[in-house]
ZADOBA-127432 format. One line per 10 residues: their letters; for each residue x, y, z negated of C-alpha. Coordinates in steps of 0.5 Angstrom, whole numbers, plus 500, padded with zeros to 3 digits. Example, Ala and Ser with C-alpha at 12.3 -4.5 7.8 and 13.67 -1.06 7.14 Angstrom:
# residues 2
AS> 525,491,484 | 527,498,486
This chain:
# residues 464
XXXXXXXXXX> 882,835,272 | 884,829,276 | 882,826,269 | 875,830,268 | 874,827,275 | 875,818,274 | 868,818,273 | 866,823,278 | 870,819,284 | 867,812,281
XXXXXXXXXX> 859,815,281 | 861,817,289 | 864,811,290 | 858,806,287 | 853,811,292 | 858,811,298 | 857,803,299 | 851,805,301 | 853,809,306 | 859,803,308
XXXXXXXXXX> 852,798,308 | 850,802,314 | 856,803,318 | 855,795,318 | 848,796,320 | 851,800,326 | 857,796,327 | 853,789,327 | 851,790,335 | 856,791,338
XXXXXXXXXX> 860,784,337 | 853,781,336 | 850,783,343 | 856,780,347 | 855,774,343 | 847,772,343 | 847,774,351 | 850,767,352 | 848,763,346 | 845,756,348
XXXXXXXXXX> 838,757,345 | 834,760,350 | 830,763,345 | 836,767,341 | 839,769,349 | 838,776,350 | 838,779,357 | 840,786,358 | 832,789,356 | 832,785,350
XXXXXXXXXX> 840,787,348 | 838,795,348 | 832,794,344 | 836,790,339 | 842,795,339 | 836,801,339 | 830,799,334 | 835,799,328 | 834,807,329 | 827,807,329
XXXXXXXXXX> 827,802,321 | 832,809,320 | 826,813,322 | 821,810,318 | 827,810,312 | 827,817,313 | 820,819,310 | 820,813,305 | 827,816,302 | 824,823,302
XXXXXXXXXX> 818,820,297 | 822,816,293 | 829,820,292 | 823,825,288 | 818,820,286 | 822,815,283 | 830,819,282 | 836,818,286 | 839,812,282 | 833,807,283
XXXXXXXXXX> 832,809,290 | 839,807,291 | 838,801,288 | 832,799,292 | 836,800,298 | 839,794,297 | 833,789,298 | 831,791,305 | 839,792,307 | 839,783,304
XXXXXXXXXX> 832,781,307 | 834,784,314 | 840,780,314 | 837,774,311 | 831,774,316 | 838,775,321 | 841,769,319 | 835,765,318 | 833,767,326 | 830,762,331
XXXXXXXXXX> 827,767,336 | 828,773,339 | 823,776,335 | 826,775,328 | 833,778,330 | 828,784,331 | 825,785,325 | 831,784,321 | 834,789,325 | 828,793,323
XXXXXXXXXX> 829,792,315 | 836,794,315 | 834,800,319 | 829,802,313 | 835,801,308 | 839,806,313 | 835,811,313 | 833,811,306 | 841,811,304 | 843,817,309
XXXXXXXXXX> 838,821,306 | 839,819,298 | 846,818,298 | 848,826,300 | 843,828,295 | 846,825,290 | 853,826,291 | 851,834,291 | 848,833,285 | 853,831,282
XXXXXXXXXX> 859,834,284 | 862,840,282 | 862,846,288 | 871,844,289 | 870,837,290 | 862,837,293 | 865,838,300 | 871,832,300 | 866,827,296 | 860,829,302
XXXXXXXXXX> 865,828,307 | 866,821,304 | 859,820,306 | 860,819,313 | 867,817,312 | 864,810,309 | 859,809,314 | 864,810,319 | 869,805,315 | 863,800,316
XXXXXXXXXX> 863,800,323 | 869,799,324 | 869,794,319 | 864,790,323 | 868,791,330 | 874,787,326 | 869,782,322 | 866,781,329 | 872,779,333 | 873,773,327
XXXXXXXXXX> 867,771,325 | 860,768,329 | 854,772,328 | 850,769,323 | 857,769,318 | 858,776,320 | 850,778,318 | 852,774,311 | 858,778,310 | 854,785,311
XXXXXXXXXX> 850,783,305 | 856,784,300 | 856,792,299 | 849,793,299 | 850,787,293 | 856,790,290 | 853,798,290 | 846,795,286 | 852,792,281 | 855,799,281
XXXXXXXXXX> 849,803,281 | 847,800,275 | 852,803,270 | 852,810,274 | 847,816,272 | 842,820,275 | 843,826,277 | 842,832,272 | 838,836,276 | 833,830,277
XXXXXXXXXX> 833,829,270 | 832,836,268 | 827,837,273 | 823,831,269 | 825,835,263 | 829,830,260 | 834,834,258 | 838,829,253 | 838,825,259 | 842,830,263
XXXXXXXXXX> 847,833,258 | 849,825,257 | 849,824,265 | 854,831,266 | 858,828,259 | 859,822,264 | 860,825,270 | 865,832,267 | 869,829,261 | 867,830,253
XXXXXXXXXX> 872,838,255 | 867,841,258 | 862,846,256 | 855,841,258 | 850,846,255 | 852,852,260 | 852,849,267 | 846,845,264 | 843,853,263 | 845,854,270
XXXXXXXXXX> 841,849,273 | 836,850,269 | 834,858,271 | 834,854,277 | 828,849,276 | 821,849,277 | 817,845,275 | 811,846,279 | 809,841,285 | 810,843,292
XXXXXXXXXX> 805,845,295 | 805,846,303 | 803,852,302 | 809,855,300 | 813,852,307 | 811,860,309 | 816,862,303 | 823,864,308 | 827,860,301 | 824,854,303
XXXXXXXXXX> 823,854,310 | 829,857,312 | 834,852,311 | 829,847,313 | 830,851,320 | 837,849,319 | 838,842,317 | 833,840,322 | 837,845,328 | 843,841,325
XXXXXXXXXX> 841,833,325 | 837,836,332 | 845,838,335 | 849,833,332 | 845,827,336 | 844,832,344 | 852,832,343 | 851,826,346 | 855,822,341 | 851,815,342
XXXXXXXXXX> 851,815,350 | 858,816,349 | 859,811,344 | 855,806,349 | 860,806,355 | 865,805,351 | 867,798,353 | 866,800,360 | 870,805,360 | 877,802,357
XXXXXXXXXX> 874,795,362 | 875,800,367 | 882,803,364 | 884,796,364 | 884,794,358 | 882,787,357 | 880,785,350 | 874,791,350 | 873,789,343 | 879,791,341
XXXXXXXXXX> 877,797,345 | 872,799,340 | 877,797,335 | 881,803,337 | 875,807,337 | 873,806,331 | 879,807,328 | 880,814,331 | 873,815,328 | 876,813,321
XXXXXXXXXX> 882,817,322 | 879,825,323 | 874,823,318 | 879,822,313 | 882,829,316 | 875,833,315 | 874,830,308 | 881,832,305 | 880,839,308 | 873,842,308
XXXXXXXXXX> 873,845,301 | 879,848,304 | 878,851,311 | 870,851,311 | 863,848,313 | 863,852,319 | 870,853,321 | 871,846,323 | 865,846,327 | 867,851,330
XXXXXXXXXX> 872,847,332 | 868,841,332 | 865,843,338 | 869,846,342 | 873,840,342 | 867,836,344 | 864,841,349 | 871,841,353 | 871,833,352 | 864,832,355
XXXXXXXXXX> 866,837,360 | 872,833,363 | 868,826,362 | 863,830,367 | 870,831,372 | 871,824,372 | 864,822,374 | 864,827,379 | 870,824,382 | 869,817,381
XXXXXXXXXX> 862,817,384 | 861,814,391 | 856,819,393 | 855,827,390 | 849,827,390 | 847,819,389 | 842,819,383 | 838,813,384 | 845,808,382 | 846,810,375
XXXXXXXXXX> 850,803,375 | 856,806,379 | 857,811,373 | 864,807,373 | 865,805,380 | 873,807,379 | 874,803,386 | 870,807,390 | 876,814,389 | 881,815,394
XXXXXXXXXX> 888,811,394 | 892,813,389 | 888,815,383 | 885,808,381 | 890,807,375 | 890,816,373 | 883,816,373 | 880,812,368 | 885,815,363 | 882,821,364
XXXXXXXXXX> 876,818,362 | 879,814,356 | 883,821,353 | 876,824,354 | 873,819,350 | 878,820,345 | 878,827,344 | 871,826,343 | 871,822,338 | 876,826,334
XXXXXXXXXX> 872,832,336 | 865,829,332 | 868,825,327 | 872,832,325 | 865,837,325 | 860,835,327 | 859,827,324 | 859,829,317 | 858,836,317 | 850,835,317
XXXXXXXXXX> 849,831,313 | 853,835,307 | 850,842,308 | 844,838,309 | 844,836,301 | 847,843,300 | 842,848,302 | 834,846,300 | 832,848,294 | 831,842,289
XXXXXXXXXX> 823,842,289 | 823,841,296 | 830,837,297 | 826,831,298 | 820,833,304 | 826,837,307 | 832,832,307 | 826,827,310 | 824,831,316 | 831,832,318
XXXXXXXXXX> 833,824,316 | 827,823,321 | 830,828,327 | 836,825,327 | 834,818,327 | 829,820,332 | 834,824,337 | 838,818,336 | 834,813,339 | 831,819,345
XXXXXXXXXX> 838,819,348 | 840,812,346 | 834,809,350 | 833,815,356 | 840,816,357 | 839,811,364 | 833,815,366 | 837,822,364 | 843,820,369 | 837,818,374
XXXXXXXXXX> 834,824,374 | 841,828,373 | 846,824,376 | 853,822,371 | 856,828,371 | 850,832,371 | 849,829,364 | 855,830,361 | 855,837,363 | 848,838,360
XXXXXXXXXX> 851,835,354 | 858,840,354 | 853,846,355 | 850,843,347 | 856,843,345 | 857,850,346 | 850,852,344 | 853,849,338 | 858,853,337 | 853,858,337
XXXXXXXXXX> 848,856,332 | 854,854,327 | 856,863,329 | 848,866,327 | 845,860,323 | 849,857,319 | 851,859,312 | 858,858,309 | 856,853,302 | 864,852,301
XXXXXXXXXX> 865,854,293 | 858,855,291 | 854,851,287 | 848,849,289 | 844,854,284 | 848,859,288 | 847,857,294 | 839,856,293 | 839,864,290 | 842,865,297
XXXX> 836,863,301 | 831,867,295 | 835,873,297 | 835,874,305
């Protein structure tokens, strides 16, 4: 089986170089913003508002990329869509490298965000369609693993490289992806949907090896391939709208856990805990993400998707509740909602607690990141790639990716306003409540897809 899987693993490796590029895009802003806030050139120097936009404008580009990716994946195929992603990746970084003003920085970030949005849609679909059920969970989880590896790589490289050189380094994963994907096959399901049966058989021979009954798997896929196009009226069909609603809800709940807000304040939390080098602290957070995402990838095909979502939701609910407790204790006046920047005023707490309370925040941060990486980080992307019927996969995946990135932008940009409205501890207790809702949603609505073929999952929604 390992020999037969070798080329499948190679195809997966080529595809997940896209999420690696995507991770470098997300991680790029963390080491670069402090540097750009101190540059001598006033045309490039970022103030706090501009820094916020530099970090978050990627999500707007990615939301547009989700829409574009939903069109491309059905029209030109999974393989070519991935290869085309390298163009906005490289173009965006070249614009950043040659930037002479802030607007060029923004434009470069939007281009890399556009590529990230397409990547975040196409790669899970590609991997789910080339994999067989025994390894689909593990390989699908590698998408998030490579994203957090890219973030960690950007954090580490940012310690040694200036921002232009770091942008040049970030170009390489997408170029390598373009080279490798050139030699990889298109997915059999897309080829059969295009009435290219001989090419689909060749793809299966590459992915499964010569000693597997390719004709049998081909017939199984053909039984579920519907040649006619998808009309808007078909979304009244429960077999199409039910998985769509589940996918959109998963993306919504992933973002309202507060992951972006927690990561946004990670450096401040470490500084209050007397970590002198905030960049090294970011590396620690990135390492925790990589470690626990790898654990999830290794066990997901044994435990199933729902068990990990339960465990992840419980850990995040507990950790965000502890965050709220921390902020409740350190805020100078309990009802002071007009000073959100006093979030981390550790010096105002009672004597004797200065050294212990910041470590409560650090522990909560580590617990939260570990919990997110274990379930609610990788699994929504995996389930999104599994539950949609073939003919609706592009448009439904596009709706999910759009939801994810719009919510990511909203949570990141409005976090301060939310603190002003609810106070810091109220905001994190709200995140805790959403994490509890995640658990209930998983229990009642998320199907277990472990060990099922994509055709069996599609048949499940048709029956129910």
